[in-house]
N, C-alpha and C positions, 0 to 999 in steps of 0.2 A: 792833791798829792797822789801819786801813783803808788801801787802796792810795793814796788821795789824800794821806795823811799820811806816806807813806814817803819816804825820801831818794831821789828819782828818779834823779839822776845817779850816786849810789852803786850802786843796783841795776842801772842800765844798764851801768856800768863792769864790774861783776861778770859781767853777762850777756854782754858783748862778750868779756871774757877767756875765758869758758866756750865761746863760739862759735868763737873763734880756736883754742882748744885742740882742739875738735871738728873744725874744718876741717883743722888740721894732721895730726891722726891719720887722718882720712878721706882726706886727700890722699896720704899715704904709701901707704895701702892701694890707692887708685885707680891710682897709678903702677905698683904691683906687678901688680895684676890686669889692668889694661889691656894691659900688655906680655905677661903670661903667657897670657891668654885670647884676645888679639887683638880687633880691632874687632867680629867677629861674636859671639863668646861674651860679650864685655863688654856689647855692645848688648842681647843677649838678657836678661841680668840686669836691666838697667834697664827693659826693657819689662815684665817681670814685676812689678817694684816699682811702675812707673807704673800698671799695671792695678789692682793691689791698692789703691794710694793713691787712685785714681779711684773705685773701687767703694765704698770706705768713707766717701765724702764725706757721705752722709746722716747717718751716725753722728757725724761730726765737726761737722756743722752743728748737730745737736742738742746736742752738748757746748758749742759756742760760745754757744748760747742759754742753757744752764745757767750758764755763766760770766757772761754779760751780766746775768742776773737777780740772781745773788747778790752782784754788785758794787754793786747798788742798796742803799739804806739799809734795814736791818732784814729782809733776805731770808735765810732759814735756809740756811747752808752745807751742813749734813748732808743736807737734802732735795735740794739742788742736786746734790750728789755722788751720792746715791742715784738720782736721776732720770737722771743721765748714764750710770751703770753699767747701769741698767735698759734704757735705749735701746740700748746695745751688745748686751745679751743678747737682746733681741727682734728687732733688725734683722739681726744677723749670719746667722741661719739662713735669712733671706729673700734677702739680697743675694748670698751666695756662690753658691748654685745658679743664681740668675737671671743673674749675671755670666758664669758658665761656659757656661750654655746660650746666651746671646747671642753670646759669642765663637765658639762652635762653629757656631751657625746662620749667622752672617755670614761665617765663615771669615776672621777678621781676622788672628789671630796664631797661629803654631804654638807652643803651650806644652806639647806632648806631652813627658812625662817631668818636667814641672815643676808639674803640677796639685797634688800633695800639698804640696810646699814653698810653692806659691802660697796654698793654703788656710790653712796654718799661719801664714804671714806676715800674711795678712789679719786673722786673729783677734788676733794679737799686737799689730799696729800699731793696730788699732781701740781696744783697751783702753788702750794706751799713750797714744794721742792724747787720749782722753777724760780721763784723769787729769792729764796735763800741761796740758791746756787749763784745767781747774779750778785747778790750782796757779798758772798764770800770771796769774790774776786776784787773787792775794793780794799783801800788802805785800812779801813776799819772792819776787817774781815771777822773779828771776834764778835761783832754784832749778830752775825748769823748764828753763833753758838748761844748768845743770850736770847735770841728769838726762840730757840729750842727750849731754853730754860723756862721762858714765859709760858710756852705751850705745855710743858710738863707741870708747871705750877697750876695751870687751869685744868689739866687732864684728870689728875687724881680726884679732886673734889667733885668734878662733873661725873666721873665714873662712879664714885661712891653714891651720888644722888640717883643715877640711873639704875645701878645694881641693887643697892641696899634699900633705898627709899621706894623706888618704883618697881622693884623685883623683876627687872628685865634681863637678868642673867648675862650671858655672853653678848647678846645684842646690845645691852646697856653699856658694856665696856667699849664696844665699837662706836656707839653714838657719843659717848663721852669724849673719846679721842677725836672724833670728827668735829664736834662742836669747838673743842679747844684749838684745833688746827685752823678752822675757818676764822676764829677770833683773832689769831695772830697775824694773818696775811696783811691786813692794813698797816700794822706796825712795821713789817718788813719792807713794804713799799715806801713807807715814810723814810726809813733808814737808807734806802737806796739813793734818795735825793735826786731823782731824775724823772722826767716825764716820759712815758712810753711813746715812741714815735713809730709811724708806719715804716717798716724797713724797705729799703730800695731793693731792686733785683740784684744789684751788685752785692749788697749785704747778705741777702738770702743765699746767693751762690757761694760766697766766702764761708758762711756758717755751714752750709751744706757740705762743702768739701771736707770739713772736719767731722761733721755730724755722721757721715756715712760710716765712720769708724767708732766714734764715741757712742752712738746709739747701740751698735752691736756689742761693744764692750760693756755698756751699761746693762744690757739684757743678760749677757753671759755672766757678768759679775754678780748681779743680783740673784740670778738663778743659782750661782755657786754659793752665795751667802745664805740662801734659803733652802738649798737642796737637802740638807740633813733633816730639817723639821718636816719638809714636804715628803721625803721618803718615809720617815717614821709614821707620819699621818696616813700615808697611802698604803704602806706594806705592813705596818703593825697596827697601832691604835693611837687615838688622840691622847690617851694617857701617856704613852711613850713620848709623844711630842711635848707634853707638859713636863715630863721628867727632864727632857733635854733642855727646855727653855729655862728652868730654874737654875741649871748648871751654867747656862749662858748668862743669866742675870748676875751670877756671882763673879764671873770673870769680866764683866762689862768694864769695870774701872781699868782693867789692863789695857784696853784699847783707847782709852780717852786721850791720853797724851799724844800717842802716835797719830790718831785721827785728826786732832786739832792742828797739829803741826802740818800735816799733809794738806789741809784745807788752805792754809796760807802759802804753803810751798808752791802749790799749783800756779797761782797767779804770779808769784815772784820769778819762778823759772821761765814762764812764758815771756814776761817782760825783759828779763836778762837776755834771753835768747834772741828776742827781736832786736836787741841793741848790740848783738854780737859780743856779749860779755860772758865768755865761757868760764873765766875764773870765778865770777860771782856765782855761776851755776854750781861749780865744784864746791865752793865754800858753803853755800846754803844746803846742798845735799849732804855733805859730810857732817855738818852740825846737826841736821835733822836726824840722820841715822844714829848719831852718837847718843842722843837723848830720848829718842822715840820709845825705847823699850824700858825706860827707867821704872815704870810701874808694872809692866807686863812680866818682867823677869822675876821680881820677888813674889808676885802673885802666883806664878807657876810653881816655884819652890815651896811656897806656903801650902798650895793645894796638894802638892806631892807629899807633904809631911802628915797631913791629917784630913783627907778629903771628905770622908763620910761624916766626921764629927762637925765639920763646917756646915755641911748641908743640913744636918739635924739641928744645929744651933739656930739656923735662920728659918728654914722652911718646915721643919718637923719630920717625924718618922716616915711619912709617906714618900719622901724624896731622898732619904738617906742612902738608898741603894745606888744612887747615881754617881758614886765617887769616881769610878773609872772615867765616866763622861767628863767630870769636872777636870780631872788631870789632863785628859786629851785636849779639851777646849782651852785650857790654860797654856798648854804648849803651842797650840795653834795661834793664840793671841801673841805669843813672843815672836813667832814668824811673821804674823800679820803686821806687827808694829814696824817691821822693816819693809815689807812689800808695800805697805801704805805709802811709803816715801818714794818708791820706785815708779808707781803709776803717774804721779804728777810730773815726774822728770821726762818720761818718754812722751807724754802728751805735750809738755812745755817745749820740747825741742822739735815739735812738729812730726813726731813719729808715732801717732796714735795706733797704727796698725800693729806695733810691737805689743802694746797692752792688750789689743784684741786677740792676737795669736796666743799670748801667754794665758789669758783667761780661758780661751777655748780649750787649750790643752788641759788646764787645771780642771775645768768643768767636766770634760770627758773622763778624766781619771777619777774624779770625785764621784760621778754618777755611776759608772760601770763598776768601779771597785767598791763603792758604797753598797750597791745592790748585792754584790757577791759576799762581802764581809758581813752584811746584815744577816744574811741567811746562815753564815757560819758562826758568827760571834754574838749575834743579837744586836740590840740597839747601839752598843758601844762600837760596833763595826763601822757605822757611818762616820763616827768621829775619827777613827783610825784612818779611814779613807780621806777625810778632810785634811788631816795633818800631812799625809803623804802628798796630796795634791798641792798643798801650800809650799812644801819643800820644792816641788818641781817648778812652780811659778817663781819662787825666789831665784832659783838657778837660772831660769830663762831670762828674767828681767835683769838680774845682775850681770850676766854675760853680755846682754844687749847694751846696757849702759856703759860698760867698760869698752865695748867696741866703738861706741860713738863719742864717749868722753873718757879717753885713756887715763886722765889724771884723777878721775873720781876715786875717792877713798871710801870703801864700803864697810871696812872694819876699823875701829879706832880704839885707843886706850880707854877712854871713858866707858865704852860699851863693855870691854873685857872686865873692867873694874866693877861694873854692876853685877856681872856674873859671880865674881869673887865674893862680893858682899852678900849676895843672895845665897851662895853656897854656905857661907859661915852662918847666916841666919837659919838655913835649913838644918844644919847640924845641931844647933842649940835647941831649936823647937822640937826636932825629932827626938832628941835625947830626953828632954823634959816630958814629952808626950808618951814616950815608950816606957821610961823607967819611973815616972811619977804620975801615972795616969790616974785621975780621980773620977773620970767618966761623968763629969758634971758640965753643964753649959757654962757656968761661971769660969771653970778652969779652961775650957776651950777658948772663951773670949779673952781670958788673961794671956793665953799663949799667943793669940793673934796680935795682941798689943805688944807683947815682948818681942815677937818677930819683927813687927814694923819698926820698933825703936832700934833693935839690933841692926837691921838693914840700913836705916837712916844714919845712925852714928858711924857704922863701919864705912859706909860709902863716903860720908863726909870726911872721915879720917884719911882714907887712902887716895882720895881723888880731889886734888886742888881745883880741877876743872869744875867739878860739881859744886864746890864751895863758892867759887866765883859766880857760877851761873845762878846758884841759889840766892846769893846776895843781890845780884843784878835783878832777878825776878822780884825779890822782896822789895827792892827800892822802887820798882815799877808799879807795885801794888800798894805798898804802905808808904806813909809820909816819912821815910827815913832820911837822915841827913848824913 
């Protein structure tokens, strides 16, 4: 079965369940380690992870090109998998020493004592990402999300062992993540259900014609996604990076739905376009955009209502001053939920250069404005720059999609109704918080629950589309008759 024939809502619902499970497991670990290591040690871990994920972007861009090609009609999966693994084998020995030399030459980050775990994690995450990218282009694309859930399930206990039992600190967190990543790769290869084959020159050329854009886009995109924490670590302190990271952890659920939808959307758009089925492209894009922000929108308004209290509730007093960061990142997540859907479309219609240009523009704005606003506003300045850059990316991609697919609908009633429900939720929570504030963690937790219930009930009441979608998803997950 090809990905365009799969039950999209069923796979998305399974993928979302997997991502929520992953987030819940990771969240518990983040609370433990953020409190145990403090902002400085916790920030150092995420700087190492950010550097490794940034350095392996050429490999991931190559893997994305392999995925794009094999989702086209009659492209050999075995050769696509073989080409992806070959790319990892050839590029890793070049990228690792180049990255370490560049960091030492520019004196950007102090990773002394973390070089060995950094190298191990780089190799592990590269081959993990290659295989999960390939898997995400298949009809059972939710399996890629469940692979991540399995990795998270293994990561937290392994990190606890390295950090708490072996007293290895930040290095122990990296080792734990690396071990879990390596352990899951065989499972991913099994789920792909194909033998890797030596790619022909024709296959390499076909993948390469797409990869020259997807590799650049991947590098720019990952740089953009990590630029905030890298700027904070380089220009301020690792503690500032730690403050940023806990705010990012709290808004992580906001991106889950949009990111899962975009994973499946990429393969479907590619297959539809290769069959000249533009109407199917329009329908998939419109449906994806309509529901991608269903979690991001209420999370933004919830963060707006009581940001510092939420941070204090979860991470403690050391992090409660990051309220402005939390609000900015939650707004960014709303925008991101939409642009998440745009990138698979421009790639799927064989216009990857559009995504490359949009990302390059966004990164330039993010970097230059981030440095400027960091000096003016402090740490929150980099978040403001990130939001502005994402607005620009949204405009560029939306304009480009409308130019190539005039019938595409980028705003829909379900999306607007989500904003209405979230605003009503905000009003109720803000009033309760302002006029009946008891300043206790139990009261804050109660308000969060009230907000979630208010949003869910209001949206269900005003949106028959959401009711139908909710029932359809429930039927796909539960044995309903």
